[in-house]
C-alpha positions, 0 to 999 in steps of 0.5 A, a space after each residue: 500500500 505504501 509502495 503504491 502511494 509513493 509511486 503515485 506521488 512520484 508520478 505526480 511529481 514527475 508531471 509537475 516537473 514536466 509542466 514547469 519545464 514546458 512552461 519555462 521552455 515556452 517563456 524562453 521560446 518567446 525571447 527575442 534573439 540576436 546574432 552573436 556577431 551583432 551582440 559582440 559589435 554592440 558590446 565593443 561599441 559600448 566599451 569604446 564609448 564608455 572607456 573614457 569614464 572607466 577609472 581602471 583604464 584612465 586612472 584616477 586623478 591624484 586630487 580625487 583619489 581617496 586611497 592616496 597616502 596622506 603622508 609617507 611612512 617614516 617607520 621604514 
């Protein structure tokens, strides 16, 4: 009896999982796709346009750098 009941629960779990999977696939099928070549070109253009605002590429002016040492270390 217990084996029969767990078999029904497993079957219903499998059905529920399959329904969730189908629903997710339907959602993903509606997503607009673009070609990788276009996406990479857009990304390169964006990086080029915003490079001048990137502190890792351009550096931080010494006057605006909050991590600049105020005084040199004299312990050494």
